[in-house]
N, C-alpha and C positions, 0 to 999 in steps of 0.2 A: 706636546708630548715629548719625552726624551728617554734615552736609554739610561740604564744604571751607570755608575761612574766609570767602570772599566770596560764596558761592553763596546763592541764594534759592529757596525752595520756594513754588509758587503753587497756589492752589486749582484754578484752571482757566484755560487760555489761550484758551478759546473763548467768553469772555463777550462781551457786546454793547456797542457804542458806545465811548465814550471810555475806559471801564475796561479794555476789551480792549487798546486801543492802549497804555495805560499799563503793562500787564502784559507786553507782548510781549518787552521786553528782559530781563525777569526770567526768562521762559521759556527764553531762550537761554543764561542763566547757570545753569540748573538743574543740580543735582548729578549726578554719574555713579555714585553709589552704587547698589547693587542694588535698594533699596526706593524708588527714584524712578521715577515713572511719567510719561514725557514726553507732552506734548500734552493731558493732562487734569488730573492731580492729582499733585503731588509730596508725599510724606508722610515725616515723621520719626517713627520708631517707637522710643520710649525705653525700652529694657529692660535694657541692660547698660552704659550709658555712665557713665564716671566723672565725678563732679561737678567743675565748675570754680570759679573765684572769683566769687562773687556777693555784693555788699554786703548787709549785714543790712537796710539802709534800703530795698533794692529788693524785699524779701520782705514782702508785705502780711500782716496778721494773718489767721489762718484765718477764712474767712467762716462766718456762721451757717447759710447755706443750702447746698444741694447744687448747684444750677444758678445760676451767677453770670455774667450777661451784662453786663460792665462797659462794653461798647461799643455796646449796643443793636443787635446784629446780628439778633436774632430778635424777634418780637412778644412783648409782655408776657404775653399769655395762654399762649403757647408756653413761656416761661420758667417760669411758675407750674405748668403741667401737668408739665413735666419735673422740677421741684423736688419735687413730690408723688410722682412715680414713683420718684425716687432715694431719697427718704425711706423709702418702703415697701420698697425693695430692701434698705436697711440693716437695717430692723427684721425682715425675713424671713430674711436670710442672715448678718448681722453683717459683711458686706463693705460698704465705702464707695467710692462713685465721686463725685468732685467734678469738675464741669465749670466751667472758668473761661475766659471770652472777654475778652481784653484788646485795647486799641487798638494797643499796640506794646510790644515788649520793652524793658527798660532798655538804655541805650546800652552797646554792647560786650559784651552778654550773649547767648549762644546759647540757643535754645529748649531744647536738651538740658540745659545747665547749669541753666537756670531750672526745668525740670520736676523734675530731681533734687532741687534745693533746696526746692521747694514740698512735695514728698512728705515730705522729712525734717522741715521746719519745721512742717508740719501734722500730723505724727505718723501718716502713712499708710504707713509703712515695711513694715508687716505686711499686714493685710487691707484694703488700700486701693489706689486708683489715681486718676490725674488725666487728664482729657481737656482739653488746653490748646490754645487757638486764639489766634493773633496775627493780628488782622484786617488791620492796615495792611500788614504784610509778607507776609501770606498764608501763614502757617506753622501747622502742625497737628502735635500730638504726643500720644501716649499714654505716660504714665509709670506703671509698675506697681510696687507694693510687693512685698516678697519672696515672700509667700504667693500672689500672683496672677501672677507672671511666667510660670509654666508655661502657664496658661490664656490669658494675653494674650501669646502667643508672637509672634515676627515673622511667621510664616505666618498666624496668626489675625488679627493687626492688618492685614496686607496685604489679607486677604479682606474685612475690615470696610470698609476705605477704598475698595477697588476695586469691590466688589459692592453696598455699602450707602450710603456717604456720597457717593461720587463721582457717581453718576447724578443725585442731587439738586443738588449744587453746580454741576454742568455746566450746568444750566438756571436758575441763580441762586435755587434754592429752598433757602435756608439754614435756614428753619424745618424743612422736611421732612428736610434732611440731618442736622440736629442730633437731631431726633426718632428717625430711623432709626438714627443712630449710637449714641445712648444705648441704645436697645433691643438693638442688636447687641452692645455691650460687656457689657450685663447678661446676654445669652444666652451669651456667651463664658465669663463667670465661672461661670455656673450649669451649663452643659453644653458640651462640646466634641464635634465641631467646630461652628463657627458656620455657620448658613445664613442668607442674606439674607431678612429678613421681607418680606412682600408690600408693606408700607407704604414700603419702600425704593425702589420703582420710581417714577421721575419721572412727573408727571401726564401728560406727552405719551405715555408708553409704555402708560398704562392706557386710553387711548381706544380 
């Protein structure tokens, strides 16, 4: 699934200060596709989209790590913790999940096309998946390889985003959102259906 040509997907339209004002116009342009959640989080779920044209120069080499925060969205300690967790996940299940947070997509490239090409270039077509975050344009996508598409279905990904990641992102807790999101994707691949872990609740809700 993908948005229409000029639409933008935003993490959250209820952020504070100047960031909220800057994102307001993007919220108004949000996609009308079924997997867009207005007012809080718009999500692109990449399960069956055909690849588009992406230049080879735009595809980075496969990273050596599992959690790759190229835009410093989360704390270094969080990135290290999630990298260890994802390494253990592969060793225990032979499935791979690579998280990549970038500043911005290459010019003229959709997040759907980019996700498809990353999965192919990094040889994750079978037992692999990517959780891709475009920080500047506030886009988020899960792209699953063939063996994981059934477990990372549209319904499952929607539940991960709305019940797990969204509550954290809504209060600008990106560390918590990424932690809970990674845990939920791992749970989805290991067992279905997915239930939101307790850690997914925002700090304000736990008081």
